[in-house]
Every structure is written in structure tokens, then in C-alpha cells.
C-alpha positions, -999 to +999 in steps of 0.1 A: +208+005+038+215+028+071+182+021+090+200+013+123+201+041+156+173+060+137+139+066+153+111+036+155+074+037+152+052+028+178+027+016+155+029-013+158+005-040+166+025-076+168+003-104+165+030-131+159+022-161+183-011-150+184-026-151+149-060-167+140-048-191+113-076-203+084-084-180+055-057-190+033-062-180-002-036-203-015-022-178-044+003-160-050+002-132-027+006-104-052-026-126-075-047-105-052-052-065-051-027-048-018-054-028-007-083-054-004-112-034-006-148-045+010-176-040-014-202-019+007-234-010-006-249-009-036-247+024-050-235+024-086-216+047-108-194+075-090-175+103-103-150+103-135-118+094-138-107+133-138-123+142-103-100+112-088-073+132-103-090+167-085-092+144-055-056+135-056-040+163-065-062+195-055-067+177-017-033+194-008-047+232-013-083+225-007-074+236+032-068+274+019-104+272+004-121+255+037-131+226+020-127+194+040-123+160+016-121+137+042-159+147+057-173+150+021-160+117+015-170+100+044-137+101+054-122+070+038-145+048+059-147+014+038-164-010+064-178-036+047-218-048+037-231-073+057-204-095+064-178-069+073-152-082+096-145-063+130-112-058+144-110-087+171-078-111+176-082-110+211-057-091+230-021-081+213+010-084+232+020-051+251+050-040+229+066-057+195+089-082+197+125-073+202+142-086+170+160-072+143+129-081+115+108-062+142+133-032+145+134-025+110+100-027+101+092-006+129+121+018+117+107+019+079+075+026+093+089+056+110+106+070+084+074+072+059+053+091+090+081+116+088+081+117+053+041+125+051+036+141+081+063+169+063+041+166+032+009+170+054+019+197+072+029+217+043-006+218+030-020+226+064-029+193+068-026+168+098-010+132+087-031+104+106-008+077+108-017+041+101-009+012+123+011-018+109+002-055+122+028-079+120+015-117+120+022-152+111+000-178+094-032-158+095-053-132+114-084-112+108-086-078+096-117-055+089-114-063+053-114-099+059-093-131+071-057-132+058-031-157+056+006-157+053-004-164+010-023-134+013+007-112+009+012-073+024-020-056+023-035-024+035-072-028+046-087+008+045-121+000+068-091+000+097-063+016+086-040-009+093-011-023+071-012-064+080+021-080+071+035-117+078+074-109+080+082-142+070+071-127+033+102-108+031+119-143+028+096-153+001+102-123-020+142-132-020+143-168-024+110-172-048+111-137-063+147-129-065+144-092-051+167-096-021+179-065+002+164-044+027+153-017+009+135-039-016+115-051+017+113-013+028+098-003-009+070-030-004+062-013+034+062+020+017+041+009-011+016-005+015+016+028+028+010+046+001-026+033-003-031+045+030-022+079+017-049+070-010-072+062+017-065+098+037-073+117+002-104+100-008-088+081-036-096+046-023-130+056-013-139+067-050-125+036-065-145+014-040-176+037-053-167+036-087-160-004-094-194-013-079-208-003-117-175-020-130-172-052-147-140-071-139-122-060-167-127-022-162-123-028-124-089-044-131-077-016-155-087+012-128-065-011-101-034-007-120-036+030-118-046+027-082-015+004-075+014+024-099-001+058-078+009+034-046+040+028-067+049+066-073+039+075-032+067+047-023+092+062-049+084+097-029+093+081+004+124+067-011+135+104-025+130+119+011+150+086+026+180+095+005+181+126+020+181+117+049+212+093+041+192+067+044+205+048+010+231+031+002+249+020-026+227-003-047+193+005-027+173+022-053+183-008-077+170-030-050+136-012-050+138-014-087+143-045-092+120-056-071+088-036-088+099-054-118+100-087-100+063-081-089+051-068-122+018-089-130+034-098-165+065-113-149+047-133-124+019-144-150+051-157-170+066-174-139+038-192-130+019-203-163+037-196-189+023-166-205+004-135-198-034-125-199-032-086-200-070-084-188-061-101-155-034-072-147-047-057-116-010-043-105+006-032-134+034-048-155+072-049-144+080-019-168+050+004-154+062-004-116+094+003-120+085+038-140+060+051-117+082+045-090+111+060-099+090+091-114+082+090-077+116+091-065+128+116-089+103+141-085+096+138-048+061+154-056+030+142-049+017+161-084+036+138-105+019+105-093-013+112-115-016+080-125-055+084-137-054+106-165-031+097-208-014+067-207+007+047-178 
């Protein structure tokens, strides 16, 4: 991956060395939802899957109709109920640490900003960039406490992506997913959740799952996660056009998608699979939707909410 010497994002909050401990979940980092949506309110029901499709695809043409979907959906504000966390971990350092891993993360984040800024601008919208929080050990978010065992996640309540950079070593050593583009895929996936938040998908998911049982909520979660994989593929296509990808990079991302599929993770950890417990998608599904996003480079190709996935 040819990332050195490119623009680096300033939307980084580096809490390493200033992290609050505790909150360790002690579980596989892919065993929980990467989006970690707080359960606020008591309203059940919600709209249909078809309406979610409408929100994703039609969002990018509604500007011309004078409809502001962010206002309709409460601007994606997903603050929790009474136990919701305020974003407060003390003062962040004045700037990100000047190490190669930080430079890499800042560069990948900048490239996602460029990609999604262009897509939103093409529809007459302004892309609201997320902040990436780097931490070690543990930290707090508007979605609750996080630890290194949590794995990377996006919190819609504060519109931040959380990453303990030691996770990348785990990705290589424990999950056999080596390579800088495998790491970039993880970041692009979480940024994909941010895009879902801006376009109303995550608020709608949160509303609908109030009335869902665990099995149905897991099935819906898989569709949400696969769309984020597809969005990561769209970014990969854009990065390829910019000359960032090197030989073998695409395969690194596909291998990472394969290694963190629910079925592969369950087989590795317990020797058998429980499909009703899948909440991110199988290895085949994750590879399929990342590749679909890469092949098309189009948001419209990332409809994971209708038909078979």
C-alpha cells in the first residue's frame, strides 16, 4: 500500500497514555457489534426493510427534492437512555503521536474523507467527517466503556471511530490477516458505519430493534455490517484509482474479511457454528459485499436490505 507522503487527517483524538481502564468485555473483539448502538427510548416497531433501502439509496437524490433526511431522522443522534455516557476522558493530547502507526491511520482516515466527501458532494450534500479515537487499554465513549478486547467500533452517539492500535497485531497474529491494507479495510469498515449514521440507516436500525428478538436483531445486524463492508469496498476502489493500492493489497482485504467472518470465528473459538448467533456475516458474505463495493464503486450497489445476502 503506497500511503506514505499523502495527506493525513487532523480528525484524530489520541488518548494513548491517557486511557481509562476497566470495562473489559473479555470476549473476541468480533463477538459484539462494531457499531455498538445504545438502546434509547421505548418505542417499538419502526419502518420496514424497504424503507431502510429507501433511506440508503434515495438519500443521495433527496437534496433536489428539498427533503433533509438528517432532520427527519433526528440527525442520527443515538444518545443512550438514562445510563448513556457523556464523552469525557479528560483533556486529549494537543496532537497525535508522531509514530508510523499513527501516520498510517491518519492517512487512511484522510483517504476515506476524500472518497466520501466526493460522493456526498456529487449529491449536493456535505460530508460530516468522523473523529478517530486512538487509545490503549481502555477508554470511554458515548456508547459506553471500551477496552482493547472490544475491538474497533463506531459510536453513533458521538460520531467517533474507536481503535486500540494494538488490535492490528492481533489481526495479524491471532486472525491470520496480515498486511497494511487489511488494517485499512478495518478502518474503512468502521467509517462505513459513520456513513450509515449520516444517511439514517443506524437510527432506523436502532428504532426497529427495540421490538426485535435476539435472532431477528442479529439478522438485521448482519445486513448492516455487510453494507459497511460494501462501503469499505467503495473506498478501496477509490484508493485504487488514486494509485494507493499495491500488488496483493486487494487480496489482503479479502483475506481479512474471510478471517473475521462469523462462521470462521466460531469454528476457530468453539469448533462449531451457531448461525442464529451470527451478527456480522459469514466469511463468504463479507468477502462478497466488500468485492461488490470495490467492483462497482457505487453506493447504489450496496443494498443489503432486500433479497438474499
